[in-house]
Short mmCIF file of the C-alpha atoms (twelve columns), coordinates in Angstrom:
data_MODEL
# 
_entry.id   MODEL 
# 
loop_
_atom_site.group_PDB 
_atom_site.id 
_atom_site.type_symbol 
_atom_site.label_atom_id 
_atom_site.label_alt_id 
_atom_site.label_comp_id 
_atom_site.label_asym_id 
_atom_site.label_seq_id 
_atom_site.Cartn_x 
_atom_site.Cartn_y 
_atom_site.Cartn_z 
_atom_site.pdbx_PDB_model_num 
ATOM 1   C CA . MET A 1   -69.052 -21.001 -1.867 1 
ATOM 2   C CA . ALA A 2   -66.298 -19.923 -4.263 1 
ATOM 3   C CA . LEU A 3   -66.258 -16.438 -2.734 1 
ATOM 4   C CA . ARG A 4   -65.957 -17.912 0.731  1 
ATOM 5   C CA . SER A 5   -63.048 -20.079 -0.417 1 
ATOM 6   C CA . LEU A 6   -61.305 -17.068 -1.889 1 
ATOM 7   C CA . LYS A 7   -61.720 -15.187 1.377  1 
ATOM 8   C CA . LEU A 8   -60.305 -18.084 3.323  1 
ATOM 9   C CA . PHE A 9   -57.368 -18.255 0.908  1 
ATOM 10  C CA . PHE A 10  -56.504 -14.543 0.946  1 
ATOM 11  C CA . LEU A 11  -57.220 -13.812 4.602  1 
ATOM 12  C CA . PRO A 12  -54.004 -15.437 5.918  1 
ATOM 13  C CA . LEU A 13  -51.988 -13.642 3.229  1 
ATOM 14  C CA . LEU A 14  -53.597 -10.334 4.193  1 
ATOM 15  C CA . LEU A 15  -52.863 -10.927 7.864  1 
ATOM 16  C CA . LEU A 16  -49.267 -11.820 6.995  1 
ATOM 17  C CA . VAL A 17  -48.859 -8.575  5.019  1 
ATOM 18  C CA . ILE A 18  -50.332 -6.541  7.869  1 
ATOM 19  C CA . ALA A 19  -48.101 -8.279  10.423 1 
ATOM 20  C CA . THR A 20  -45.027 -7.760  8.228  1 
ATOM 21  C CA . GLN A 21  -45.794 -4.070  7.820  1 
ATOM 22  C CA . ALA A 22  -46.394 -3.681  11.546 1 
ATOM 23  C CA . PHE A 23  -43.112 -5.452  12.316 1 
ATOM 24  C CA . ALA A 24  -41.248 -3.253  9.830  1 
ATOM 25  C CA . GLN A 25  -42.800 -0.115  11.321 1 
ATOM 26  C CA . GLN A 26  -41.905 -1.288  14.819 1 
ATOM 27  C CA . ALA A 27  -38.349 -2.070  13.756 1 
ATOM 28  C CA . ALA A 28  -38.023 1.331   12.100 1 
ATOM 29  C CA . SER A 29  -39.403 2.978   15.214 1 
ATOM 30  C CA . ARG A 30  -36.928 1.131   17.439 1 
ATOM 31  C CA . ALA A 31  -34.059 2.036   15.136 1 
ATOM 32  C CA . GLN A 32  -35.098 5.697   15.177 1 
ATOM 33  C CA . SER A 33  -35.375 5.628   18.964 1 
ATOM 34  C CA . ALA A 34  -31.873 4.176   19.159 1 
ATOM 35  C CA . VAL A 35  -30.501 6.951   16.972 1 
ATOM 36  C CA . SER A 36  -32.324 9.634   18.956 1 
ATOM 37  C CA . TYR A 37  -30.932 8.393   22.282 1 
ATOM 38  C CA . ARG A 38  -27.437 8.036   20.810 1 
ATOM 39  C CA . VAL A 39  -27.480 11.567  19.398 1 
ATOM 40  C CA . ARG A 40  -28.639 12.995  22.718 1 
ATOM 41  C CA . GLY A 41  -25.970 10.913  24.464 1 
ATOM 42  C CA . ASP A 42  -23.373 12.495  22.184 1 
ATOM 43  C CA . GLN A 43  -24.623 15.938  23.176 1 
ATOM 44  C CA . TYR A 44  -24.470 15.121  26.868 1 
ATOM 45  C CA . GLN A 45  -20.960 13.746  26.436 1 
ATOM 46  C CA . GLN A 46  -19.803 16.952  24.730 1 
ATOM 47  C CA . GLN A 47  -21.231 18.925  27.651 1 
ATOM 48  C CA . GLY A 48  -19.395 16.750  30.167 1 
ATOM 49  C CA . ALA A 49  -22.664 15.300  31.542 1 
ATOM 50  C CA . TYR A 50  -21.260 11.781  31.524 1 
ATOM 51  C CA . GLU A 51  -23.851 10.080  33.739 1 
ATOM 52  C CA . ARG A 52  -26.671 11.318  31.505 1 
ATOM 53  C CA . ALA A 53  -24.746 10.310  28.404 1 
ATOM 54  C CA . LEU A 54  -24.285 6.836   29.879 1 
ATOM 55  C CA . GLU A 55  -28.034 6.495   30.422 1 
ATOM 56  C CA . ASP A 56  -28.846 7.554   26.866 1 
ATOM 57  C CA . TYR A 57  -26.290 5.260   25.239 1 
ATOM 58  C CA . SER A 58  -27.643 2.377   27.324 1 
ATOM 59  C CA . LEU A 59  -31.189 3.184   26.185 1 
ATOM 60  C CA . ALA A 60  -30.008 3.348   22.579 1 
ATOM 61  C CA . LEU A 61  -28.603 -0.152  22.986 1 
ATOM 62  C CA . VAL A 62  -31.900 -1.421  24.419 1 
ATOM 63  C CA . PHE A 63  -33.559 -0.388  21.172 1 
ATOM 64  C CA . ASN A 64  -30.661 -1.501  18.976 1 
ATOM 65  C CA . PRO A 65  -28.123 -3.855  20.601 1 
ATOM 66  C CA . THR A 66  -25.999 -3.817  17.430 1 
ATOM 67  C CA . ASP A 67  -25.435 -0.044  17.367 1 
ATOM 68  C CA . ALA A 68  -21.635 -0.037  17.192 1 
ATOM 69  C CA . ASP A 69  -21.449 3.745   17.528 1 
ATOM 70  C CA . ALA A 70  -23.461 3.660   20.752 1 
ATOM 71  C CA . LEU A 71  -21.183 0.927   22.107 1 
ATOM 72  C CA . ASN A 72  -18.031 2.835   21.189 1 
ATOM 73  C CA . ASN A 73  -19.346 6.099   22.620 1 
ATOM 74  C CA . ARG A 74  -20.602 4.436   25.800 1 
ATOM 75  C CA . GLY A 75  -17.097 3.030   26.138 1 
ATOM 76  C CA . LEU A 76  -15.708 6.566   25.965 1 
ATOM 77  C CA . VAL A 77  -18.057 7.682   28.735 1 
ATOM 78  C CA . LYS A 78  -17.217 4.679   30.913 1 
ATOM 79  C CA . LEU A 79  -13.541 5.520   30.453 1 
ATOM 80  C CA . ARG A 80  -14.258 9.058   31.647 1 
ATOM 81  C CA . LEU A 81  -16.084 7.626   34.657 1 
ATOM 82  C CA . SER A 82  -13.144 5.276   35.429 1 
ATOM 83  C CA . ASP A 83  -15.147 2.141   34.611 1 
ATOM 84  C CA . LEU A 84  -12.228 0.688   32.692 1 
ATOM 85  C CA . GLU A 85  -13.457 -2.903  32.507 1 
ATOM 86  C CA . GLY A 86  -16.857 -1.689  31.314 1 
ATOM 87  C CA . ALA A 87  -15.191 0.453   28.654 1 
ATOM 88  C CA . ILE A 88  -13.096 -2.481  27.447 1 
ATOM 89  C CA . ASN A 89  -16.220 -4.665  27.183 1 
ATOM 90  C CA . ASP A 90  -18.061 -2.046  25.126 1 
ATOM 91  C CA . TYR A 91  -15.113 -1.518  22.782 1 
ATOM 92  C CA . THR A 92  -14.754 -5.271  22.325 1 
ATOM 93  C CA . ARG A 93  -18.434 -5.555  21.361 1 
ATOM 94  C CA . ALA A 94  -18.081 -2.646  18.935 1 
ATOM 95  C CA . MET A 95  -15.032 -4.323  17.389 1 
ATOM 96  C CA . ALA A 96  -17.000 -7.529  16.824 1 
ATOM 97  C CA . LEU A 97  -19.639 -5.546  14.938 1 
ATOM 98  C CA . ARG A 98  -17.081 -3.541  12.934 1 
ATOM 99  C CA . PRO A 99  -13.881 -5.582  12.715 1 
ATOM 100 C CA . ASN A 100 -12.377 -3.350  10.011 1 
ATOM 101 C CA . GLU A 101 -12.760 -0.092  11.911 1 
ATOM 102 C CA . ALA A 102 -9.674  1.220   13.714 1 
ATOM 103 C CA . LYS A 103 -11.293 3.554   16.250 1 
ATOM 104 C CA . PRO A 104 -12.814 0.989   18.670 1 
ATOM 105 C CA . ILE A 105 -9.541  -0.965  18.653 1 
ATOM 106 C CA . TYR A 106 -7.584  2.213   19.391 1 
ATOM 107 C CA . ASN A 107 -10.014 3.162   22.158 1 
ATOM 108 C CA . ARG A 108 -9.685  -0.261  23.741 1 
ATOM 109 C CA . GLY A 109 -5.923  0.271   23.666 1 
ATOM 110 C CA . ILE A 110 -6.380  3.488   25.648 1 
ATOM 111 C CA . ALA A 111 -8.477  1.664   28.247 1 
ATOM 112 C CA . ARG A 112 -6.033  -1.244  28.439 1 
ATOM 113 C CA . LYS A 113 -3.158  1.175   28.954 1 
ATOM 114 C CA . ALA A 114 -5.102  2.892   31.739 1 
ATOM 115 C CA . ILE A 115 -5.784  -0.423  33.473 1 
ATOM 116 C CA . GLY A 116 -2.103  -1.411  33.250 1 
ATOM 117 C CA . ASP A 117 -2.422  -4.032  30.497 1 
ATOM 118 C CA . LEU A 118 0.500   -2.654  28.500 1 
ATOM 119 C CA . GLU A 119 0.974   -5.679  26.248 1 
ATOM 120 C CA . GLY A 120 -2.737  -5.660  25.407 1 
ATOM 121 C CA . ALA A 121 -2.611  -1.936  24.694 1 
ATOM 122 C CA . LEU A 122 0.438   -2.401  22.482 1 
ATOM 123 C CA . ALA A 123 -1.372  -5.100  20.488 1 
ATOM 124 C CA . ASP A 124 -4.458  -2.884  20.059 1 
ATOM 125 C CA . PHE A 125 -2.524  0.167   18.883 1 
ATOM 126 C CA . THR A 126 -0.599  -1.996  16.428 1 
ATOM 127 C CA . ALA A 127 -3.840  -3.541  15.123 1 
ATOM 128 C CA . ALA A 128 -5.354  -0.079  14.708 1 
ATOM 129 C CA . LEU A 129 -2.326  0.995   12.670 1 
ATOM 130 C CA . VAL A 130 -2.675  -2.021  10.396 1 
ATOM 131 C CA . LEU A 131 -6.197  -0.840  9.569  1 
ATOM 132 C CA . ARG A 132 -5.262  2.857   9.411  1 
ATOM 133 C CA . PRO A 133 -1.531  3.317   8.721  1 
ATOM 134 C CA . GLU A 134 -1.670  7.112   9.135  1 
ATOM 135 C CA . PHE A 135 -3.427  7.065   12.528 1 
ATOM 136 C CA . VAL A 136 -1.331  9.734   14.255 1 
ATOM 137 C CA . GLU A 137 -2.771  9.271   17.755 1 
ATOM 138 C CA . ALA A 138 -2.145  5.523   17.569 1 
ATOM 139 C CA . PHE A 139 1.547   6.116   16.811 1 
ATOM 140 C CA . ASN A 140 1.801   8.589   19.682 1 
ATOM 141 C CA . ASN A 141 0.066   6.329   22.184 1 
ATOM 142 C CA . ARG A 142 1.935   3.235   21.034 1 
ATOM 143 C CA . GLY A 143 5.085   5.251   21.646 1 
ATOM 144 C CA . ASN A 144 3.856   5.952   25.174 1 
ATOM 145 C CA . VAL A 145 3.311   2.249   25.828 1 
ATOM 146 C CA . LYS A 146 6.721   1.343   24.411 1 
ATOM 147 C CA . ARG A 147 8.268   4.002   26.651 1 
ATOM 148 C CA . MET A 148 6.509   2.483   29.663 1 
ATOM 149 C CA . LEU A 149 7.945   -0.893  28.617 1 
ATOM 150 C CA . ASN A 150 11.445  0.678   28.384 1 
ATOM 151 C CA . ASP A 151 11.561  0.177   24.605 1 
ATOM 152 C CA . TRP A 152 13.198  3.550   24.091 1 
ATOM 153 C CA . ALA A 153 14.204  3.029   20.452 1 
ATOM 154 C CA . GLY A 154 10.733  1.770   19.561 1 
ATOM 155 C CA . ALA A 155 9.093   4.703   21.313 1 
ATOM 156 C CA . LEU A 156 11.375  7.170   19.544 1 
ATOM 157 C CA . GLY A 157 10.458  5.655   16.181 1 
ATOM 158 C CA . ASP A 158 6.730   5.949   16.902 1 
ATOM 159 C CA . TYR A 159 7.022   9.576   18.000 1 
ATOM 160 C CA . ASP A 160 9.080   10.351  14.889 1 
ATOM 161 C CA . GLU A 161 6.342   8.844   12.730 1 
ATOM 162 C CA . ALA A 162 3.595   10.707  14.588 1 
ATOM 163 C CA . LEU A 163 5.465   13.976  14.004 1 
ATOM 164 C CA . ARG A 164 6.074   13.145  10.348 1 
ATOM 165 C CA . LEU A 165 2.323   12.762  9.938  1 
ATOM 166 C CA . ASN A 166 1.485   15.782  12.090 1 
ATOM 167 C CA . PRO A 167 4.371   18.210  12.683 1 
ATOM 168 C CA . LYS A 168 2.132   20.302  14.962 1 
ATOM 169 C CA . LEU A 169 1.381   17.623  17.554 1 
ATOM 170 C CA . ALA A 170 2.723   19.227  20.728 1 
ATOM 171 C CA . GLU A 171 2.131   16.106  22.810 1 
ATOM 172 C CA . ALA A 172 4.397   14.038  20.556 1 
ATOM 173 C CA . PHE A 173 7.206   16.609  20.855 1 
ATOM 174 C CA . ASN A 174 6.879   16.447  24.646 1 
ATOM 175 C CA . ASN A 175 6.888   12.648  24.603 1 
ATOM 176 C CA . ARG A 176 9.859   12.415  22.256 1 
ATOM 177 C CA . ALA A 177 11.752  14.818  24.505 1 
ATOM 178 C CA . ILE A 178 11.244  12.461  27.466 1 
ATOM 179 C CA . VAL A 179 12.769  9.607   25.463 1 
ATOM 180 C CA . ARG A 180 15.663  11.757  24.280 1 
ATOM 181 C CA . GLN A 181 16.408  12.679  27.884 1 
ATOM 182 C CA . GLN A 182 16.400  9.021   28.833 1 
ATOM 183 C CA . LEU A 183 18.858  8.366   26.013 1 
ATOM 184 C CA . GLY A 184 21.101  11.169  27.288 1 
ATOM 185 C CA . ASP A 185 20.409  13.632  24.463 1 
ATOM 186 C CA . GLU A 186 19.565  16.594  26.702 1 
ATOM 187 C CA . ARG A 187 19.983  19.311  24.072 1 
ATOM 188 C CA . SER A 188 17.654  17.620  21.571 1 
ATOM 189 C CA . ALA A 189 15.163  17.038  24.383 1 
ATOM 190 C CA . LEU A 190 15.242  20.722  25.240 1 
ATOM 191 C CA . ALA A 191 14.616  21.612  21.593 1 
ATOM 192 C CA . ASP A 192 11.588  19.292  21.547 1 
ATOM 193 C CA . TYR A 193 10.173  20.885  24.696 1 
ATOM 194 C CA . ASP A 194 10.697  24.319  23.121 1 
ATOM 195 C CA . ARG A 195 8.751   23.223  20.046 1 
ATOM 196 C CA . ALA A 196 5.952   21.701  22.142 1 
ATOM 197 C CA . LEU A 197 5.551   24.984  24.009 1 
ATOM 198 C CA . GLN A 198 5.629   27.043  20.826 1 
ATOM 199 C CA . LEU A 199 2.744   24.940  19.558 1 
ATOM 200 C CA . ASN A 200 0.844   24.915  22.857 1 
ATOM 201 C CA . PRO A 201 1.856   27.584  25.379 1 
ATOM 202 C CA . SER A 202 -0.779  26.237  27.816 1 
ATOM 203 C CA . PHE A 203 0.850   22.794  27.996 1 
ATOM 204 C CA . ALA A 204 1.587   22.634  31.742 1 
ATOM 205 C CA . THR A 205 3.266   19.218  31.564 1 
ATOM 206 C CA . ALA A 206 5.729   20.450  28.935 1 
ATOM 207 C CA . TRP A 207 6.624   23.469  31.083 1 
ATOM 208 C CA . HIS A 208 7.295   21.123  33.995 1 
ATOM 209 C CA . ASN A 209 9.334   18.723  31.879 1 
ATOM 210 C CA . ARG A 210 11.398  21.508  30.358 1 
ATOM 211 C CA . GLY A 211 12.056  22.743  33.876 1 
ATOM 212 C CA . LEU A 212 13.436  19.315  34.756 1 
ATOM 213 C CA . ALA A 213 15.561  19.277  31.605 1 
ATOM 214 C CA . ARG A 214 17.000  22.696  32.436 1 
ATOM 215 C CA . LEU A 215 17.627  21.587  36.006 1 
ATOM 216 C CA . ARG A 216 19.646  18.633  34.727 1 
ATOM 217 C CA . LEU A 217 21.685  21.118  32.699 1 
ATOM 218 C CA . ASN A 218 22.174  23.190  35.896 1 
ATOM 219 C CA . ASP A 219 20.186  26.080  34.387 1 
ATOM 220 C CA . LYS A 220 18.383  26.681  37.676 1 
ATOM 221 C CA . ASP A 221 16.994  30.169  37.059 1 
ATOM 222 C CA . ASN A 222 15.252  29.148  33.852 1 
ATOM 223 C CA . ALA A 223 14.144  25.882  35.450 1 
ATOM 224 C CA . LEU A 224 12.496  27.914  38.222 1 
ATOM 225 C CA . ALA A 225 10.758  30.069  35.609 1 
ATOM 226 C CA . ASP A 226 9.409   26.954  33.892 1 
ATOM 227 C CA . PHE A 227 8.073   25.526  37.148 1 
ATOM 228 C CA . ASN A 228 6.390   28.880  37.805 1 
ATOM 229 C CA . ARG A 229 4.634   28.662  34.435 1 
ATOM 230 C CA . ALA A 230 3.569   25.066  35.044 1 
ATOM 231 C CA . ILE A 231 2.044   25.995  38.409 1 
ATOM 232 C CA . ALA A 232 0.323   29.080  36.981 1 
ATOM 233 C CA . LEU A 233 -1.370  26.799  34.461 1 
ATOM 234 C CA . ASP A 234 -2.109  23.984  36.922 1 
ATOM 235 C CA . ALA A 235 -2.221  24.890  40.602 1 
ATOM 236 C CA . ARG A 236 -2.468  21.177  41.465 1 
ATOM 237 C CA . ALA A 237 0.828   20.301  39.745 1 
ATOM 238 C CA . ALA A 238 2.335   18.651  42.815 1 
ATOM 239 C CA . ARG A 239 5.686   17.777  41.269 1 
ATOM 240 C CA . SER A 240 6.158   21.289  39.902 1 
ATOM 241 C CA . LEU A 241 5.423   22.629  43.373 1 
ATOM 242 C CA . MET A 242 7.955   20.202  44.813 1 
ATOM 243 C CA . TRP A 243 10.747  21.182  42.441 1 
ATOM 244 C CA . ARG A 244 10.033  24.892  42.771 1 
ATOM 245 C CA . GLY A 245 10.036  24.492  46.534 1 
ATOM 246 C CA . LEU A 246 13.336  22.620  46.488 1 
ATOM 247 C CA . LEU A 247 14.955  25.281  44.309 1 
ATOM 248 C CA . LEU A 248 13.671  28.059  46.571 1 
ATOM 249 C CA . TRP A 249 14.871  26.082  49.619 1 
ATOM 250 C CA . GLU A 250 18.307  25.845  48.053 1 
ATOM 251 C CA . GLN A 251 18.258  29.613  47.469 1 
ATOM 252 C CA . GLY A 252 17.500  30.239  51.131 1 
ATOM 253 C CA . GLN A 253 13.883  31.302  50.625 1 
ATOM 254 C CA . ARG A 254 12.789  28.866  53.295 1 
ATOM 255 C CA . ALA A 255 9.331   30.244  54.166 1 
ATOM 256 C CA . THR A 256 8.164   30.384  50.544 1 
ATOM 257 C CA . ALA A 257 9.762   27.018  49.864 1 
ATOM 258 C CA . ALA A 258 8.066   25.426  52.873 1 
ATOM 259 C CA . ALA A 259 4.659   26.571  51.627 1 
ATOM 260 C CA . ASP A 260 5.285   24.992  48.200 1 
ATOM 261 C CA . LEU A 261 6.575   21.767  49.704 1 
ATOM 262 C CA . ALA A 262 3.665   21.458  52.130 1 
ATOM 263 C CA . GLU A 263 1.194   21.937  49.293 1 
ATOM 264 C CA . ALA A 264 3.019   19.365  47.158 1 
ATOM 265 C CA . VAL A 265 2.737   16.785  49.955 1 
ATOM 266 C CA . ARG A 266 -0.923  17.636  50.506 1 
ATOM 267 C CA . LEU A 267 -1.628  17.010  46.820 1 
ATOM 268 C CA . ASN A 268 0.613   13.939  46.588 1 
ATOM 269 C CA . PRO A 269 1.671   12.362  49.902 1 
ATOM 270 C CA . ASP A 270 4.060   10.037  48.042 1 
ATOM 271 C CA . LEU A 271 6.378   13.036  47.544 1 
ATOM 272 C CA . ARG A 272 7.037   13.429  51.273 1 
ATOM 273 C CA . GLU A 273 10.006  11.060  51.392 1 
ATOM 274 C CA . THR A 274 11.793  12.746  48.466 1 
ATOM 275 C CA . ILE A 275 11.199  16.201  49.932 1 
ATOM 276 C CA . GLU A 276 12.412  15.244  53.402 1 
ATOM 277 C CA . ALA A 277 15.552  13.606  52.007 1 
ATOM 278 C CA . ARG A 278 16.472  16.575  49.820 1 
ATOM 279 C CA . THR A 279 15.773  19.281  52.395 1 
ATOM 280 C CA . GLN A 280 17.693  17.332  55.061 1 
ATOM 281 C CA . ALA A 281 20.633  16.906  52.688 1 
ATOM 282 C CA . SER A 282 20.611  20.662  52.120 1 
ATOM 283 C CA . LEU A 283 20.625  21.319  55.870 1 
ATOM 284 C CA . ASP A 284 23.529  18.886  56.363 1 
ATOM 285 C CA . GLU A 285 25.742  20.665  53.801 1 
# 
């Protein structure tokens, strides 16, 4: 009778221990599955296989809904796939799980900027910088948002700080040059474009922008050379094709110019009105 009582007493405890162990093993298995899917998602993302990466990050979150890294990385993939609202939602969830981490806040700022929410993007970049005061990319992108909001002095200050932290950031030199042009400092802008291209000779946008700067200084031959370089690096650079075509048109090379201008309009139909106005003005002279 005593033995039977002991069995009845210990049996529920034994079952509880077994159930606890099974639950722990299941939880560990789910956590490991989440990590495995997230790691494979990272590999797919690096390979540019964004749809597959999206599937794996989503599976990782089925196994572990609180995996902040999977949420952040799925947000990156959604951004690549132009699902901006989806990216913002994932970054916001990641931020709730890791409120003291700057990266998801910064990433949400990128998505908000892309969707046109400039004030929201500005707030996110500023919040990221509070958490990480030497976040170079956040200074550069906050400068971009300030520039889009016509806060030229604020943008200039952010680009200056980005370049203080990383004097080899070609993108920041290009961006600061745009602001300096807007402020009428053409020579300093040209120097910034020069530095951007020294750091990154494959920077097609900087070649284009330096071409525009030289054109404003009436240095047409060198402007044409810069547009040539921009197009060699990016054959779909519609605005570079437009400006090269207009310069060639002005020089009397009408057949070559017409080919450039037609291609520019094919790539970006919004350029048609500018091209027609400028070529007609040239014919009327």
